C-alpha positions in Angstrom: 88.7 127.0 81.4 92.2 125.5 81.5 93.9 125.2 85.1 96.0 128.2 86.2 99.8 126.8 85.0 101.2 127.5 88.3 98.6 125.1 89.8 99.1 122.8 87.3 103.0 122.7 87.6 102.3 122.4 91.5 104.4 119.2 91.8 107.1 120.6 89.6 107.4 123.7 91.7 107.5 121.1 95.2 110.3 119.5 93.5 112.4 122.7 93.1 111.3 124.2 96.5 109.2 122.1 98.6 112.3 120.2 100.0 114.5 123.6 100.3 111.9 125.0 102.2 111.6 122.0 104.5 115.4 121.7 105.3 115.5 125.5 106.1 112.5 125.5 108.1 113.3 122.2 110.5 116.4 121.2 112.0 115.4 117.6 112.1 115.7 117.6 108.6 118.4 115.6 107.0 119.2 114.3 103.6 121.1 111.1 102.8 124.7 111.5 103.3 124.7 113.8 106.0 125.2 113.3 109.6 121.9 113.7 111.7 122.2 113.4 115.4 124.7 113.7 118.1 125.7 110.9 120.3 122.8 111.9 122.6 120.0 112.0 120.5 117.4 109.8 119.7 116.6 109.5 116.0 113.2 108.8 114.3 113.3 108.1 110.4 110.8 109.3 108.3 111.1 107.9 104.8 109.1 110.1 102.2 108.3 109.4 98.3 108.9 112.6 96.4 108.5 111.0 93.2 106.0 113.1 90.7 103.2 111.0 91.6 103.3 110.6 95.2 104.7 114.0 96.5 101.6 116.2 96.8 100.9 113.3 99.9 104.1 113.1 101.1 104.6 116.9 101.5 101.9 117.6 103.5 102.0 114.1 105.7 105.8 115.3 106.5 104.6 118.7 107.5 102.5 117.2 110.1 105.1 114.8 111.3 107.7 117.6 111.6 105.4 119.9 113.3 104.4 117.1 115.9 108.6 116.3 116.5 109.0 120.0 117.1 106.4 120.5 119.7 107.6 117.4 121.5 111.0 118.6 121.5 110.2 122.3 122.9 108.2 120.3 125.4 111.4 118.1 126.6 111.6 115.4 124.4 111.5 111.8 125.6 112.4 112.0 129.3 114.6 114.9 128.8 116.2 113.8 125.6 115.8 115.6 122.0 114.7 113.7 119.2 116.1 114.2 115.8 113.6 113.8 112.9 115.2 112.1 110.5 113.9 113.0 107.1 114.9 111.0 104.3 113.8 111.8 100.7 113.4 108.9 98.0 112.0 108.9 94.1 110.1 105.7 94.8 111.9 103.6 93.0 113.2 100.0 94.7 116.5 101.3 94.6 116.0 104.6 95.8 113.8 102.5 99.0 116.7 100.3 99.4 119.3 103.0 99.8 117.1 105.1 102.4 116.8 101.7 103.9 120.6 101.4 104.3 120.8 104.6 105.5 118.9 104.3 108.4 120.4 100.8 109.2 123.7 102.1 109.6 122.9 105.2 111.6 123.2 103.8 115.3 121.1 106.4 116.8 118.4 105.7 114.9 115.2 103.7 116.8 112.2 103.7 114.7 110.8 104.3 111.0 107.7 106.6 111.7 105.1 107.6 109.0 106.5 106.7 105.9 104.3 108.1 102.9 102.9 107.8 100.5 101.4 104.2 100.1 103.6 102.9 97.4 106.6 103.7 99.8 104.7 102.1 102.7 103.8 99.0 101.0 107.4 98.7 99.7 108.9 98.8 103.2 106.0 96.8 104.6 107.0 94.1 102.0 110.7 94.2 102.4 110.1 93.8 106.5 107.8 91.0 105.7 110.4 89.2 103.8 113.1 89.4 106.5 115.0 92.5 105.0 114.0 94.9 108.0 115.2 94.2 111.9 113.4 98.0 112.9 110.0 99.1 114.1 108.0 100.3 111.1 105.3 102.4 113.0 102.0 104.5 111.5 103.2 104.0 107.9 100.4 105.9 105.3 99.8 102.3 104.3 96.4 102.6 102.2 97.4 98.9 100.8 94.4 96.9 102.3 95.6 93.8 100.6 99.3 93.2 102.2 99.8 91.1 105.0 101.5 92.9 107.8 104.1 91.6 109.5 105.0 91.6 113.1 107.5 94.9 112.6 104.8 96.7 110.7 102.0 99.0 113.1 99.5 100.6 110.8 97.3 102.9 112.5 95.0 104.6 109.6 91.9 102.8 107.8 93.4 101.4 104.4 91.6 101.7 101.2 88.9 98.7 101.7 87.3 100.7 104.8 87.4 103.8 103.1 85.6 102.6 100.2 83.2 100.8 102.1 82.6 103.9 104.5 81.8 106.0 101.5 79.5 103.4 99.2 77.6 102.6 102.8 76.8 106.5 102.4 75.8 106.4 99.0 73.7 103.5 99.3 70.6 105.3 99.6 71.0 106.2 95.8 70.7 102.8 94.9 74.5 102.2 93.7 74.8 98.5 92.2 77.5 99.6 89.5 80.6 101.6 89.8 82.9 103.2 87.7 86.7 103.0 88.6 89.1 105.6 87.1 92.7 104.9 87.4 94.7 108.3 86.8 97.7 106.5 85.1 98.6 103.0 84.4 101.1 103.2 87.2 97.9 103.4 89.7 96.1 100.7 87.4 99.4 98.3 88.1 99.2 98.9 91.8 95.8 99.2 93.0 93.3 97.6 90.3 93.3 93.9 91.5 92.5 95.3 95.1 90.0 97.3 93.9 88.2 94.7 92.1 88.6 92.2 95.4 87.1 95.2 97.3 84.2 95.8 94.8 83.6 91.9 94.6 83.4 91.5 98.3 80.7 94.6 98.5 78.5 93.1 95.4 79.2 95.7 93.3 79.4 95.3 89.7 82.8 97.3 88.3 83.7 99.1 85.0 87.0 100.0 84.9 88.8 102.8 82.8 92.4 103.6 82.8 94.0 106.7 81.4 97.1 106.2 79.1 97.5 110.0 78.3 95.4 113.2 79.0 93.0 112.3 82.4 91.1 115.3 81.0 90.6 113.6 77.6 89.0 110.4 79.5 86.7 112.5 81.1 85.5 113.9 77.9 85.0 110.4 76.5 82.5 108.9 79.1 79.3 107.7 77.5 75.9 107.7 79.0 76.1 104.6 79.8 79.1 105.1 82.1 78.1 104.5 85.8 76.6 107.6 87.8 79.3 107.1 90.3 82.7 107.2 90.0 85.8 106.0 92.1 88.9 107.8 91.3 92.0 106.5 92.2 95.4 108.8 91.8 96.0 112.1 92.9 94.8 115.4 93.2 96.0 117.5 90.1 94.8 114.3 88.0 91.3 114.7 89.6 91.3 118.5 88.6 91.9 117.6 85.3 89.6 114.6 85.1 86.8 116.6 86.2 87.3 119.4 83.5 86.7 116.6 81.2 83.4 115.6 83.0 82.3 119.2 82.8 81.7 119.1 79.1 78.9 116.4 79.6 75.4 116.8 80.4 75.0 114.2 82.7 75.7 114.6 86.8 78.2 112.2 88.1 79.6 111.9 92.0 83.0 111.2 92.2 84.3 109.3 95.4 88.1 110.0 96.1 90.2 108.3 98.5 92.6 110.0 101.1 95.2 110.8 98.5 93.3 113.5 97.3 93.4 117.2 98.9 89.7 118.8 98.6 91.3 122.2 99.7 94.0 122.0 96.8 91.3 120.9 94.4 89.2 124.1 95.4 92.0 126.3 94.9 92.3 124.9 91.5 88.9 126.1 90.7 88.1 122.2 89.5 84.8 120.2 89.9 82.6 123.4 90.0 80.0 121.1 88.3 81.0 117.8 89.6 80.5 116.7 93.5 83.5 115.1 95.1 83.1 113.4 97.9 86.9 112.3 99.5 87.5 109.8 102.6 89.8 110.6 105.3 91.1 108.2 107.8 91.5 110.9 110.3 89.2 113.3 111.8 87.9 116.4 110.6 90.8 119.0 110.5 87.8 121.4 111.9 86.9 118.7 114.7 87.2 119.9 118.7 89.0 116.3 119.5 92.2 117.6 121.6 94.7 116.0 119.1 92.9 118.1 116.3 93.0 121.4 118.5 96.6 120.9 119.3 97.4 120.0 115.6 96.0 123.4 114.5 97.8 125.2 117.3 101.0 123.7 116.7 100.5 124.0 112.9 99.4 127.5 112.9 102.6 128.2 115.3 105.3 126.6 113.2 104.5 126.7 109.7 102.5 129.1 107.3 100.5 126.1 105.8 96.5 125.5 106.3 95.3 122.3 107.8 94.9 119.2 105.9 94.0 115.6 106.9 97.1 114.7 105.0 99.3 116.7 107.5 97.1 115.8 110.3 97.6 112.1 109.9 101.5 112.9 109.8 100.9 114.6 112.8 99.0 111.6 114.5 101.8 109.5 113.3 104.5 111.0 115.2 102.1 111.5 118.2 101.7 107.5 118.4 105.2 107.2 117.7 106.2 109.3 120.8 103.5 107.9 123.1 104.7 104.4 122.7 108.7 105.4 122.9 107.9 107.3 126.0 106.1 104.5 127.4 109.2 102.0 127.2 110.6 102.0 130.8 114.0 100.3 129.7 117.1 101.6 127.8 116.0 102.7 124.3 117.4 100.6 121.6 116.1 99.2 118.3 115.3 95.7 119.9 113.5 97.4 123.3 111.6 99.9 120.8 110.4 97.1 118.5 109.6 95.1 121.5 107.6 98.0 122.9 105.4 98.5 119.7 104.9 94.5 119.4 103.0 94.8 122.6 100.2 96.7 120.1 98.7 98.3 123.1 95.7 100.3 122.7 95.7 103.8 123.1 94.1 107.1 123.0 95.6 110.0 121.2 93.9 113.0 122.4 90.7 111.3 120.9 91.9 109.2 118.1 91.6 105.6 119.2 94.0 103.1 118.6 93.4 99.3 118.9 95.2 96.7 116.5 93.0 93.6 115.5 94.0 90.0 114.7 95.4 91.2 111.3 97.9 93.7 112.9 96.1 96.5 111.8 94.0 99.4 113.6 92.1 100.9 110.9 88.7 101.5 111.1 88.3 105.3 111.7 86.9 107.1 108.5 85.4 110.4 107.9 84.6 112.1 104.6 84.3 115.5 103.1 81.9 116.7 100.1 82.9 119.5 97.9 79.5 120.6 96.5 78.5 122.0 93.4 78.6 125.6 95.1 82.2 125.4 95.9 81.7 124.8 99.7 83.8 121.8 101.6 81.2 120.1 104.0 81.8 117.0 106.2 
């Protein structure tokens, strides 16, 4: 049964309506070229990739960050000063990212980049920073790329792809998994991630069979044979996974799909997808139903400010903003780009309402991983 037209075209709807809704809902939203703040406000910039392949992630991440900053301002901001949350949209291309970074650089009130999303954008910014092209703190990016070397201006707080894959496969080890199939939803995902995934598989002594989609990902699911591994790592977004499982459901063999943090299981359930295929998705944040203080605060704030369901990605955006706030709030000198960068470079350990941040020698703080499973009877457990 084909997916509903409205759900298959969710990304096109987001392109037409999502950003306009965000603009109307949030005083801190700003588009390139528009003045962002008064001289007294503190500006925190958030770069988001709203290209077709990334906007599912970016939309939710941005909603969580916006909710956090609005709540922070309602509670007095940073030492009585309001924070202007400047969200700058890009299309993910290098030229668009450069334009967005130039806007940030030229905004004298902007102290930090916080919560850049999704992974491809965060990786571009981190690479530019490491090449000396950025002199501003880059806090809590959605940096899933575990191969990228982190410089002294980048502060990732979420577990990267390697930790997520390792966590998922460790829990499948009781099934004796020795061979892993990898499905790349498009040539773009293959080009961006296949070297990293192959390195991770080799480090875990797993044999790897890779499949790259070049057309309809539903057809790729139909073409798998009985020799295809029973556990498949899916590298791509939620709509592509929904279509891929449609193809799989035409086959008799049961397979398990391991998806990473860019997949939204709640949306997958709404799409009516994967009804005959168990899907396990990792996430580098607590479950949205957890009792941790930061999760309770997130649920309460989201319900109060936005008509949006809780998701792991918007929780990540919320935590990214809270981490940025905590570091800014602890700086006891006048807030400038230089003092803020120095504050982040201390890489102090923090406890954000039960979400612990502690950086290692590689300048990363990403070991926390949970996972959820969408069962054959349509339940979400974790």
